[in-house]
SERO-4910 file (N, C-alpha, C, O; in steps of 0.05 Angstrom, whole numbers):
BEGIN
 pado doro    nc1    nc2    nc3   cac1   cac2   cac3    cc1    cc2    cc3    oc1    oc2    oc3
  Met    A    994  -1693    314   1017  -1699    342   1037  -1677    336   1059  -1681    345
  Gly    A   1032  -1657    324   1055  -1636    321   1079  -1634    311   1090  -1656    316
  Val    A   1094  -1619    300   1113  -1614    279   1138  -1614    300   1140  -1599    320
  Lys    A   1159  -1638    291   1183  -1645    303   1203  -1622    293   1206  -1614    270
  Ala    A   1216  -1614    316   1235  -1596    309   1264  -1604    326   1265  -1611    349
  Val    A   1284  -1603    313   1312  -1601    328   1318  -1576    327   1316  -1559    310
  Val    A   1327  -1577    356   1335  -1544    365   1360  -1543    369   1364  -1558    389
  Leu    A   1384  -1533    359   1414  -1531    366   1418  -1514    395   1425  -1491    398
  Leu    A   1411  -1531    411   1415  -1513    442   1439  -1518    451   1449  -1538    461
  Ser    A   1450  -1489    445   1476  -1490    458   1485  -1484    488   1506  -1493    499
  Gly    A   1464  -1468    499   1460  -1461    531   1473  -1429    536   1483  -1418    556
  Gly    A   1470  -1418    508   1472  -1392    513   1433  -1379    510   1413  -1392    502
  Met    A   1435  -1352    520   1412  -1332    516   1393  -1341    489   1369  -1346    490
  Asp    A   1413  -1342    459   1398  -1341    444   1384  -1370    434   1362  -1372    423
  Ser    A   1396  -1385    439   1375  -1417    437   1363  -1423    449   1346  -1439    440
  Ala    A   1361  -1412    481   1340  -1418    499   1314  -1396    493   1290  -1400    498
  Ile    A   1324  -1375    482   1302  -1363    469   1285  -1371    440   1261  -1367    438
  Val    A   1298  -1379    423   1289  -1396    400   1276  -1418    414   1251  -1419    415
  Ala    A   1291  -1440    428   1270  -1459    447   1246  -1457    450   1228  -1472    441
  Ala    A   1242  -1431    469   1215  -1418    480   1209  -1411    451   1202  -1432    442
  Val    A   1208  -1395    435   1189  -1393    410   1173  -1414    401   1148  -1414    400
  Ala    A   1194  -1442    391   1193  -1453    381   1163  -1476    393   1148  -1490    379
  Arg    A   1165  -1470    426   1155  -1488    441   1133  -1472    438   1113  -1486    435
  Ala    A   1128  -1448    438   1102  -1428    439   1084  -1431    411   1061  -1423    410
  Gln    A   1100  -1446    387   1090  -1456    370   1075  -1478    367   1061  -1484    347
  Gly    A   1076  -1487    383   1064  -1523    387   1087  -1543    377   1080  -1566    370
  Arg    A   1118  -1534    377   1132  -1548    360   1143  -1574    382   1148  -1569    406
  Arg    A   1144  -1599    372   1155  -1618    388   1181  -1619    389   1191  -1627    368
  Leu    A   1202  -1612    411   1225  -1597    416   1248  -1628    420   1248  -1644    439
  Phe    A   1265  -1626    396   1288  -1644    402   1316  -1631    404   1324  -1620    383
  Gly    A   1331  -1631    426   1354  -1611    429   1371  -1623    421   1370  -1647    427
  Leu    A   1394  -1615    405   1418  -1617    400   1445  -1609    409   1457  -1596    392
  Ser    A   1454  -1612    429   1481  -1591    438   1504  -1605    432   1505  -1630    435
  Leu    A   1524  -1591    424   1553  -1597    416   1575  -1599    434   1582  -1577    443
  Arg    A   1590  -1620    443   1613  -1620    454   1638  -1610    430   1644  -1628    414
  Tyr    A   1649  -1592    427   1667  -1599    403   1697  -1590    408   1715  -1591    391
  Gly    A   1699  -1581    435   1726  -1571    449   1725  -1546    448   1746  -1534    444
  Gln    A   1702  -1532    451   1702  -1501    460   1711  -1505    485   1709  -1526    498
  Arg    A   1727  -1478    495   1730  -1465    510   1708  -1461    534   1712  -1462    558
  His    A   1689  -1458    524   1673  -1443    550   1648  -1471    552   1625  -1468    560
  Ala    A   1658  -1491    545   1637  -1518    550   1619  -1519    569   1599  -1533    567
  Val    A   1624  -1501    597   1611  -1491    616   1586  -1490    602   1569  -1501    617
  Glu    A   1575  -1482    581   1546  -1470    573   1533  -1500    571   1509  -1499    575
  Leu    A   1540  -1523    565   1531  -1544    566   1513  -1555    597   1496  -1571    603
  Ala    A   1526  -1542    607   1502  -1554    635   1479  -1535    632   1457  -1544    639
  Ser    A   1481  -1510    623   1455  -1493    620   1446  -1510    602   1424  -1517    609
  Ala    A   1451  -1521    581   1435  -1527    560   1412  -1553    568   1388  -1557    563
  Arg    A   1433  -1569    584   1418  -1592    598   1397  -1573    613   1373  -1578    611
  Arg    A   1403  -1556    625   1378  -1541    650   1355  -1532    630   1331  -1538    632
  Gln    A   1365  -1520    611   1342  -1508    598   1328  -1530    581   1303  -1529    582
  Ala    A   1340  -1553    565   1321  -1576    559   1301  -1587    580   1278  -1596    575
  Lys    A   1310  -1585    604   1290  -1592    628   1266  -1569    626   1243  -1574    622
  Leu    A   1274  -1548    628   1257  -1529    633   1235  -1527    612   1212  -1524    620
  Leu    A   1241  -1527    588   1225  -1522    559   1213  -1549    556   1198  -1549    537
  Gly    A   1215  -1569    566   1199  -1591    562   1213  -1610    532   1200  -1616    512
  Phe    A   1235  -1615    535   1246  -1624    512   1236  -1651    508   1226  -1661    528
  Glu    A   1236  -1665    488   1219  -1694    487   1249  -1708    486   1251  -1730    497
  Arg    A   1269  -1698    474   1293  -1714    475   1321  -1694    480   1316  -1672    471
  His    A   1336  -1695    486   1366  -1680    482   1389  -1694    486   1396  -1704    507
  Leu    A   1403  -1693    463   1426  -1702    459   1451  -1686    459   1456  -1667    444
  Val    A   1468  -1699    481   1498  -1679    476   1518  -1697    458   1527  -1719    465
  Leu    A   1521  -1687    439   1541  -1707    419   1565  -1694    417   1568  -1671    410
  Asn    A   1584  -1711    425   1616  -1704    421   1617  -1711    395   1609  -1730    382
  Leu    A   1635  -1684    387   1644  -1673    363   1671  -1662    362   1678  -1639    368
  Pro    A   1687  -1684    353   1707  -1661    366   1726  -1645    347   1750  -1651    342
  Leu    A   1710  -1617    332   1718  -1600    311   1745  -1584    321   1759  -1570    306
  Lys    A   1749  -1587    344   1780  -1574    355   1798  -1591    339   1815  -1579    326
  Ala    A   1799  -1620    338   1819  -1626    322   1826  -1617    289   1848  -1619    278
  Ile    A   1808  -1610    278   1809  -1606    255   1800  -1570    246   1798  -1561    224
  Ala    A   1797  -1558    268   1784  -1526    258   1804  -1513    275   1814  -1522    296
  Ser    A   1807  -1491    262   1818  -1452    276   1797  -1446    291   1773  -1454    293
  Gly    A   1812  -1426    305   1792  -1408    319   1797  -1404    348   1806  -1423    360
  Ala    A   1793  -1383    360   1798  -1375    390   1780  -1391    402   1783  -1389    426
  Leu    A   1768  -1402    398   1741  -1417    412   1754  -1443    411   1753  -1451    435
  Val    A   1762  -1455    402   1778  -1482    403   1814  -1484    405   1826  -1506    406
  Asp    A   1826  -1462    405   1852  -1460    398   1871  -1457    428   1863  -1443    447
  Gly    A   1894  -1471    428   1899  -1472    463   1915  -1438    462   1927  -1430    482
  Gly    A   1913  -1424    440   1931  -1392    451   1919  -1383    459   1899  -1395    467
  Ala    A   1922  -1351    464   1912  -1329    482   1885  -1324    474   1881  -1333    451
  Met    A   1867  -1314    484   1833  -1312    472   1837  -1283    472   1841  -1269    492
  Asn    A   1834  -1277    444   1824  -1245    432   1803  -1241    453   1786  -1259    454
  Thr    A   1802  -1223    468   1777  -1218    488   1766  -1186    475   1747  -1174    485
  Lys    A   1777  -1179    459   1767  -1157    436   1754  -1158    421   1735  -1144    420
  Gly    A   1759  -1178    402   1751  -1192    382   1756  -1172    357   1769  -1150    356
  Asp    A   1743  -1185    336   1750  -1167    310   1727  -1154    298   1731  -1146    275
  Ala    A   1704  -1150    308   1675  -1143    298   1685  -1128    279   1707  -1117    281
  Gly    A   1667  -1125    256   1673  -1100    234   1692  -1105    217   1689  -1098    193
  Lys    A   1722  -1120    226   1747  -1118    221   1753  -1144    205   1773  -1158    208
  Gly    A   1729  -1150    187   1741  -1183    176   1732  -1201    190   1715  -1198    207
  Gln    A   1745  -1229    183   1746  -1250    199   1747  -1246    232   1767  -1238    243
  Pro    A   1725  -1252    246   1725  -1245    280   1743  -1277    286   1742  -1297    272
  Ala    A   1760  -1270    315   1777  -1289    318   1767  -1306    329   1780  -1327    331
  Thr    A   1738  -1303    343   1715  -1325    345   1709  -1348    327   1703  -1371    335
  Tyr    A   1711  -1340    300   1704  -1351    277   1719  -1380    279   1743  -1380    279
  Val    A   1702  -1410    280   1708  -1428    280   1705  -1443    253   1682  -1446    244
  Ser    A   1723  -1451    241   1722  -1458    211   1699  -1477    205   1700  -1500    214
  Phe    A   1674  -1466    187   1654  -1475    181   1632  -1490    199   1617  -1507    190
  Arg    A   1634  -1479    236   1630  -1495    253   1591  -1497    245   1580  -1518    250
  Asn    A   1580  -1481    235   1547  -1479    234   1547  -1500    216   1532  -1519    222
  Gly    A   1561  -1503    192   1561  -1526    172   1556  -1553    181   1539  -1570    175
  Val    A   1580  -1555    203   1579  -1581    215   1562  -1589    234   1557  -1613    238
  Phe    A   1553  -1569    246   1531  -1570    265   1506  -1579    251   1498  -1601    255
  Leu    A   1493  -1559    232   1472  -1571    216   1472  -1593    203   1452  -1607    200
  Ala    A   1495  -1599    194   1495  -1635    184   1491  -1655    206   1481  -1677    200
  Ala    A   1496  -1651    226   1496  -1669    252   1462  -1667    254   1448  -1687    253
  Ala    A   1454  -1639    257   1429  -1636    259   1408  -1648    233   1386  -1660    237
  Ala    A   1417  -1643    211   1395  -1656    190   1397  -1685    193   1379  -1701    190
  Ser    A   1427  -1692    202   1420  -1731    205   1404  -1735    219   1387  -1750    210
  Trp    A   1402  -1725    248   1381  -1728    270   1351  -1717    259   1331  -1727    267
  Ala    A   1351  -1700    245   1327  -1691    236   1308  -1717    214   1286  -1727    216
  Glu    A   1327  -1719    199   1319  -1743    181   1308  -1767    203   1285  -1776    199
  Ala    A   1320  -1773    220   1325  -1798    236   1298  -1801    251   1285  -1821    251
  Val    A   1291  -1774    265   1272  -1775    278   1245  -1762    270   1227  -1757    286
  Gly    A   1243  -1755    244   1225  -1742    228   1216  -1714    233   1193  -1707    234
  Ala    A   1239  -1698    237   1236  -1674    242   1237  -1663    220   1255  -1670    204
  Ser    A   1219  -1642    212   1225  -1620    185   1233  -1597    197   1232  -1577    182
  Glu    A   1240  -1593    217   1258  -1563    221   1273  -1566    236   1272  -1585    252
  Ile    A   1292  -1547    237   1323  -1546    249   1323  -1514    258   1328  -1497    241
  Trp    A   1316  -1508    286   1313  -1486    296   1339  -1471    306   1352  -1489    317
  Gly    A   1355  -1447    309   1380  -1439    324   1375  -1416    329   1354  -1407    320
  Gly    A   1396  -1398    348   1396  -1376    351   1418  -1357    338   1434  -1342    350
  Trp    A   1415  -1361    311   1429  -1348    292   1422  -1317    298   1399  -1309    297
  Cys    A   1445  -1303    304   1429  -1271    292   1446  -1256    272   1467  -1246    281
  Phe    A   1441  -1255    251   1452  -1239    233   1462  -1213    232   1479  -1205    216
  Thr    A   1449  -1199    253   1459  -1172    259   1485  -1174    280   1501  -1156    283
  Asp    A   1486  -1195    291   1515  -1198    309   1535  -1214    298   1557  -1221    307
  His    A   1520  -1218    274   1547  -1241    264   1551  -1235    236   1545  -1252    219
  Ala    A   1561  -1212    230   1561  -1203    207   1584  -1216    188   1584  -1218    164
  Gly    A   1606  -1226    210   1631  -1236    201   1634  -1273    196   1654  -1285    190
  Tyr    A   1617  -1280    198   1607  -1311    200   1594  -1313    177   1572  -1303    173
  Pro    A   1607  -1327    158   1595  -1333    135   1573  -1353    126   1556  -1351    109
  Asp    A   1581  -1376    146   1562  -1397    160   1536  -1389    177   1520  -1406    185
  Cys    A   1533  -1365    181   1514  -1354    188   1490  -1325    180   1482  -1304    190
  Thr    A   1487  -1339    157   1468  -1316    134   1445  -1335    125   1446  -1359    127
  Pro    A   1423  -1318    115   1401  -1329    107   1412  -1348     76   1402  -1369     70
  Ala    A   1432  -1334     61   1433  -1346     38   1447  -1378     43   1438  -1399     32
  Phe    A   1471  -1378     62   1476  -1398     76   1458  -1423     76   1461  -1445     65
  Phe    A   1437  -1414     93   1420  -1428    103   1399  -1443     81   1392  -1467     83
  Arg    A   1392  -1426     63   1373  -1433     38   1389  -1448     26   1380  -1471     21
  Ala    A   1419  -1444     15   1438  -1464     10   1437  -1493     16   1438  -1514      3
  Phe    A   1436  -1486     43   1438  -1520     57   1413  -1535     60   1413  -1560     62
  Glu    A   1389  -1518     59   1369  -1530     52   1360  -1551     31   1347  -1571     32
  Arg    A   1379  -1532      2   1373  -1545    -18   1390  -1571    -21   1384  -1592    -33
  Ala    A   1418  -1563     -1   1430  -1590     -6   1422  -1621      9   1429  -1644      5
  Val    A   1403  -1608     31   1395  -1627     44   1371  -1643     28   1367  -1667     34
  Arg    A   1355  -1631      6   1336  -1637     -5   1352  -1656    -22   1344  -1679    -19
  Lys    A   1373  -1653    -40   1388  -1671    -53   1406  -1686    -39   1425  -1695    -51
  Gly    A   1404  -1690    -20   1427  -1717     -7   1413  -1728     15   1426  -1735     34
  Ser    A   1386  -1732     16   1378  -1750     32   1354  -1764     27   1348  -1753      5
  Trp    A   1338  -1779     31   1320  -1796     27   1300  -1777     32   1285  -1772     12
  Ala    A   1296  -1766     52   1272  -1749     63   1270  -1729     35   1248  -1726     26
  Gly    A   1291  -1718     24   1288  -1703      8   1271  -1706    -18   1254  -1692    -28
  Arg    A   1285  -1733    -24   1278  -1747    -45   1251  -1752    -45   1241  -1754    -68
  Arg    A   1233  -1754    -24   1207  -1756    -23   1189  -1735    -20   1165  -1736    -15
  Gly    A   1206  -1714    -22   1193  -1687    -24   1187  -1680      5   1165  -1669      9
  Glu    A   1206  -1687     30   1200  -1674     51   1219  -1654     51   1241  -1660     44
  Ala    A   1214  -1630     57   1238  -1609     51   1237  -1609     95   1219  -1613    111
  Leu    A   1269  -1602     95   1275  -1589    118   1276  -1562    116   1284  -1555     95
  Arg    A   1271  -1548    128   1266  -1510    138   1289  -1503    158   1286  -1507    182
  Ile    A   1302  -1497    151   1322  -1476    178   1306  -1457    190   1294  -1443    173
  Val    A   1302  -1451    213   1286  -1433    230   1304  -1416    245   1317  -1429    261
  Ala    A   1309  -1391    243   1319  -1371    256   1310  -1348    262   1320  -1327    255
  Pro    A   1288  -1350    279   1268  -1328    291   1286  -1301    302   1274  -1280    305
  Leu    A   1306  -1302    307   1326  -1283    326   1341  -1266    300   1353  -1244    303
  Gly    A   1338  -1279    274   1361  -1270    256   1368  -1238    253   1389  -1226    248
  Arg    A   1341  -1228    257   1345  -1192    244   1338  -1178    276   1332  -1154    277
  Leu    A   1341  -1194    298   1330  -1175    320   1360  -1164    332   1383  -1170    325
  Lys    A   1352  -1147    350   1379  -1132    352   1379  -1154    391   1359  -1159    404
  Lys    A   1405  -1160    398   1398  -1164    432   1380  -1163    447   1370  -1183    458
  Ala    A   1369  -1132    452   1352  -1124    467   1326  -1136    463   1312  -1144    481
  Ala    A   1320  -1135    433   1301  -1147    429   1290  -1171    428   1266  -1177    425
  Ser    A   1312  -1188    431   1315  -1213    428   1314  -1223    454   1305  -1246    455
  Leu    A   1322  -1213    476   1317  -1213    506   1293  -1200    515   1290  -1201    540
  Arg    A   1276  -1190    504   1244  -1174    505   1227  -1201    503   1212  -1208    521
  Leu    A   1232  -1218    480   1218  -1234    471   1221  -1251    493   1203  -1253    509
  Gly    A   1242  -1264    497   1250  -1284    515   1241  -1278    545   1233  -1298    558
  Glu    A   1240  -1254    557   1228  -1248    579   1198  -1255    576   1186  -1269    593
  Arg    A   1184  -1247    554   1150  -1250    550   1156  -1288    549   1137  -1300    559
  Leu    A   1170  -1298    543   1161  -1324    538   1171  -1339    566   1171  -1364    565
  Gly    A   1180  -1326    591   1186  -1339    603   1213  -1349    607   1220  -1364    625
  Val    A   1228  -1340    589   1257  -1357    589   1277  -1353    619   1283  -1330    625
  Asp    A   1282  -1367    630   1301  -1365    655   1334  -1357    653   1353  -1371    659
  Phe    A   1333  -1331    644   1368  -1328    638   1385  -1335    656   1409  -1333    651
  Ser    A   1375  -1346    684   1398  -1344    705   1406  -1377    694   1424  -1389    708
  His    A   1396  -1389    676   1405  -1418    668   1413  -1417    648   1406  -1436    634
  Thr    A   1435  -1393    631   1439  -1391    605   1471  -1379    603   1479  -1363    619
  Trp    A   1484  -1385    586   1515  -1378    592   1524  -1366    569   1513  -1378    551
  Thr    A   1536  -1349    562   1543  -1332    543   1572  -1328    542   1581  -1329    518
  Cys    A   1593  -1324    561   1616  -1322    556   1642  -1335    542   1654  -1352    555
  Tyr    A   1650  -1330    521   1664  -1347    510   1700  -1348    532   1720  -1354    519
  Arg    A   1701  -1344    548   1727  -1339    569   1723  -1346    598   1738  -1335    614
  Pro    A   1704  -1363    606   1693  -1362    631   1719  -1367    652   1737  -1383    647
  Lys    A   1717  -1350    677   1742  -1350    704   1732  -1367    722   1708  -1373    726
  Ala    A   1757  -1378    734   1739  -1389    761   1732  -1368    788   1742  -1347    797
  Gly    A   1712  -1384    795   1697  -1367    817   1671  -1374    824   1663  -1394    814
  Pro    A   1660  -1363    836   1631  -1376    850   1616  -1357    832   1624  -1335    825
  Val    A   1590  -1370    823   1570  -1357    808   1544  -1374    813   1543  -1398    814
  Lys    A   1524  -1358    814   1502  -1374    812   1488  -1386    791   1491  -1377    769
  Ser    A   1469  -1409    796   1456  -1417    771   1471  -1441    759   1496  -1440    760
  Thr    A   1459  -1463    747   1481  -1487    723   1509  -1486    730   1524  -1505    738
  Ala    A   1515  -1462    725   1546  -1457    720   1565  -1462    745   1590  -1466    745
  Lys    A   1546  -1461    769   1559  -1469    795   1578  -1496    803   1597  -1499    817
  Ala    A   1567  -1511    790   1578  -1534    793   1615  -1533    785   1634  -1542    799
  Ser    A   1616  -1521    760   1642  -1515    747   1651  -1485    767   1674  -1477    764
  Arg    A   1638  -1474    780   1657  -1452    790   1669  -1434    775   1691  -1423    779
  Cys    A   1649  -1428    752   1653  -1407    732   1640  -1375    735   1618  -1368    745
  Val    A   1654  -1364    728   1643  -1331    724   1651  -1322    696   1671  -1331    684
  Pro    A   1628  -1296    681   1640  -1288    651   1664  -1270    660   1669  -1263    683
  Cys    A   1673  -1266    645   1697  -1252    641   1695  -1225    640   1711  -1211    652
  Gly    A   1669  -1214    624   1658  -1189    625   1673  -1172    601   1669  -1148    597
  Arg    A   1695  -1192    584   1708  -1169    565   1698  -1178    540   1690  -1162    524
  Cys    A   1697  -1201    536   1699  -1223    501   1672  -1204    494   1660  -1190    510
  Asp    A   1666  -1207    471   1650  -1200    448   1623  -1205    459   1605  -1189    461
  Ala    A   1621  -1236    468   1592  -1249    479   1585  -1240    500   1560  -1240    503
  Cys    A   1601  -1228    522   1595  -1215    546   1585  -1193    542   1564  -1186    554
  Arg    A   1600  -1175    522   1596  -1147    518   1565  -1147    513   1548  -1138    529
  Leu    A   1557  -1161    485   1531  -1159    473   1511  -1171    491   1487  -1167    486
  Arg    A   1518  -1187    512   1493  -1192    527   1495  -1170    551   1474  -1169    564
  Ala    A   1510  -1158    557   1509  -1138    578   1494  -1104    566   1484  -1087    581
  Gln    A   1498  -1102    540   1490  -1090    526   1458  -1082    526   1446  -1062    532
  Gly    A   1447  -1113    514   1418  -1122    514   1410  -1118    545   1391  -1103    551
  Phe    A   1424  -1131    565   1406  -1121    590   1398  -1094    594   1376  -1086    602
  Ala    A   1425  -1078    586   1426  -1049    598   1404  -1034    583   1392  -1014    591
  Glu    A   1400  -1048    553   1383  -1032    542   1356  -1039    549   1339  -1025    539
  Leu    A   1348  -1055    561   1323  -1057    576   1317  -1048    609   1295  -1048    620
  Gly    A   1339  -1042    620   1341  -1038    651   1336  -1060    663   1320  -1058    682
  Leu    A   1348  -1085    657   1343  -1103    675   1377  -1116    681   1398  -1114    667
  Lys    A   1371  -1125    703   1401  -1143    715   1406  -1169    704   1388  -1187    704
  Asp    A   1433  -1172    693   1434  -1201    690   1439  -1217    712   1456  -1210    728
  Pro    A   1419  -1245    716   1424  -1251    738   1450  -1271    731   1448  -1290    747
  Leu    A   1469  -1273    717   1488  -1286    729   1515  -1266    738   1538  -1276    740
  Leu    A   1509  -1243    741   1531  -1225    759   1512  -1221    785   1488  -1220    789
  Pro    A   1543  -1217    804   1532  -1206    830   1527  -1178    836   1518  -1172    858
***
């Protein structure tokens, strides 16, 4: 029947590429997207589209109001730090223990549907300022699930899979191109602006800001491969 995998599908490039890798490896895909109060919730339209394009068996959008308890520029109501703080300590876009919360939700659903893996688009090279986005954290989380679930008690280990972990953005994009990922149906920008745009974001009439860290990393990846970003005019 194939291995069941819960894919944390944000709607961004990385999660779409990861889903394509999982599909290429014969996984049965169960997508989990989170509406947590993020500024860039327009990404969820892309997540729904990717779930259809990649043949997910199920796709859930879970309302999880992390905004009510967490801090960080992606969920607060203040001015967005478009320059970011990469390499200078805690990034402005770090949301309090976000990956821990997301993984807990994914682990719960994985146990319920009999999935043995959780896949995500975490990039260790891009996110050095995110303690909840490191191999050490993921291994510790796997151990916690084994101790705290009936699946673990039965000896059914849950594995966290991060195939893009040590890849640069251009290498990830190249992998996605090879697997046929439609990047016109992905969203990256942390600070979308009003305006016409191609792709699934059209209904929300948003365009990328072009200045936030996410936009810059995306642009760098496309530029290094000599490709045009389909979200840009």
